[in-house]
Each structure stands twice: as C-alpha cells, then as structure tokens.
N, C-alpha and C positions, 0 to 999 in steps of 0.2 A: 543775674546772680550766678556767679561761677567762682572759680578759684580767685584768690586775691591777686592784684597786680604785683608783678615782681619789682624788687627794689634794685636789681642789677640785671645785666644782660642775660646771665645764666648762673645756675648754682648746681654743679654736679655734686651730688652727695658724696661725702668722704666714706660713708658706710652704706653701700648700695642695698643692704638688707633692712635698713631702718629708715622709713620715710621721715623726713624732717631732720635728718642728721646734718651737722655742719657741712659747709661747702668744702670741696677739695681745694687746696691752694691753687690759685690761678696758674702758677708756674708748672703744675703737674697735669693740667688739662690739655688733652690733645684732640685732634679731629676724630679719633676712634671713639671718644666719649659721646659723640653726636651721631654715631652710626649704629644701626641695628638691622639684623636680618630675621628678627623674630617672626615676622608675618609669612615667612616661607614655609613654616612647619604646620603640622596637624591637618594635612589635606585628607587623611583617611576618615571616611564617614561611617565606619562600621563599629563604633564603640558601643558598649552595652548599656551605659546609663541613658543615653538619648540616641537611639539608632538613627542613622542618616543625617547626623549633625556633628560638626566639630568646629573649633575655632582656635585661632591664635590671637594673642593680644599684646599690645605695647602700652603698659601703664607704668607709672613711676617706679613701682617695685620691680618691674621686669626690664625697664629701659630708663635708667636713672636720669638721662638727659632731659626727660620730660618734667623733672622737678622745676617748679615755678613757671612752667610754660602754659598751664591751663588747658591742656589737651591730651588726648590719648586716642588709640585706634585699635580696631579689631578687624580681623579678616575671618569671615564666616563661610564655612563650606556646608552646603546642603545637598544631600543626595535627592533623587526624585521623591517627592512627598515628604522630604525632611523638614523639620520644624525647629526654629529657635523659639522654644516655648515661652509663654507669657512671662515677662519679667519687668523689672523696673530698675532704673539707675537714679537713686535719690539725689545724686549730686551733679547730674549732667543732662543736657539736651543731647540729641543724637541726630546726625545726618547720615542717612543710609544711601549708599551708592551701589548700584548693581554693576558688577564687573562682568559677570557672565550668567546667562540663564534667564528664567522668567520666575519672578517671585511676587508674592503679595506681602506688603508690609502694612501693619495697622496698629492703631492705639485706641485706647478708651480714655476719654477725657474725664474730668471731675464731675461732669453732668451725666456720666455713663453713656455717652454717645460714642459709637464706633466710627473711626475715620480709617478707611483702608483703601489701598490702591494697588492694582496689578502693575508691575514694572518690568521693564526689559533692560538689557545692557545700556549703560550710560545714563539711566534715569536716577533721579534723586527723590528722597522722601524725608521730611523733617519730623522728628518725634520730640515733643516738649519734655522738659525735665520732669522726672518723677512719675510719669504716667505709665500704666501697664501697656506693654506693646509686644509685638511678635513679628516674625518673618517666617514665611512658609514657601517652599519651592512648589510652584504650581505647574512647572514645566516637566519635560520628560528626561532631561539631562541634568547633570550636576550644575548647581548654581553657586556662584561665588559673590559674596556681598562684602563691601567695606563699610565699617561703621566708624565715624569720626565723632568723638565726644568732647565736650568743652570742659573737661576736668582731667587733671593728671591722675586722679583715682576716683572714677565715677561711682564705684560700688556696683553691686549686682545682687538683686534680691528676687528670688522665685517665690511667688505667693504660697504655693502648696508646701514648700520646704519651710517657709517662715511660720505658717500656721500649724502644720502637723509635725514638724521636726522637734520643737522644744517642749512638746506635751503641754499645751495650753490647757487650762481647766475646762472640763467638759461643759460647764455652764456657758463659758465664753463661746465655744465652738457651736453648741446647740443654739444659742441666741443668734450667732452670726449667720448660720446656714439653715436654721430650722431643721436640724437633724437630730436623731436620737443617738444614745451612746453606742448602740450596736453598729449603726452605720459609721459613726466616727471611728470606732475600733477597727472596722474593716478598711477604712482609708489608711 
C-alpha cells in the first residue's frame, strides 16, 4: 500500500505549489526538473522548537519531480542527545539510514511492542507505515540520518500536537489518558 503506480514515465507538475496539478508539457521538461539540492540545508541544530534537531526534506511539494514517483526523502540532523520526537507517517513506510554518528531508532507496533535498535554509520532500520517511531542521537557527536519514504507526500503527525493542538473535548482526553482537567490544561 503506497502511492498509485504512474501511468507515464514522469509528470512534472505545471504548478509546483499545487499537488496533483496537470503535467508540464513534455517539450518544457529539462534535466533541471529532476535535480534538487534541498537536502544540503538546515544543518543547524539550535532551533527553539526542538533543540538539537533539524531536518530538510524532499517531498512532492518541495521537489516536484517526485510527483508520481512514490517516494520522498529527508535528511535529519541530531546534535548530541537530539531527538526526532515520536511521530508517524500515515501514508508511508520509512527506511532509516545512518550517514554519521550513533543513533537509536525505534517504533511501537499496533500490539504496543517496542522495536528499537542502536545503529552506527551505514546501518539501516525499517519502520512500518503508520506506526509511532523516533530517532535519538545516543552518541557524543552530531548524527546525520537519511530517511527514505515510499510516498511522494508521506505526511507527518506528532501525537501531542494532534491531541492537544485542536482542543479535543475534555472527556475525550480524560478517557484517553486517565487525566483530570487540571492536568490537561497544564499540558
């Protein structure tokens, strides 16, 4: 289960801002359409939202040549003790490749069992589609991880943002976490 099979070799969108826009005429497609340097950026891991973590990504909206290709990629930079917090990709499985450093990658399956492994440069770890997963730098130096996903737009959902961002009814949160309203408000 991934993106549908393409009906042609490629389809560079004519409007790169709108996923699913018509294909650019074949006569206007050049080799530049298939090239991107997106993954060179965002190496700084001192942002305030998630300290010691940053990433750059190539998905269909940032790299239109991925349209109909059924894949995307991210490059993740983790400072020492940096964490790619628990998240899920509802539309994609993920292959994690350690480019540099020592990290632990792990996921929790639908039986609530944790599968985690410590990895070094050149190691791989597969994360099934839609499961909660994370990557944490367990080394002393910066770590760089490549993530290859089998969707041109895998989506990205962080559970805490999804549960506490849209202001779900108190009753739902109380039942889900066995918490009282005071604790929920504090979160």
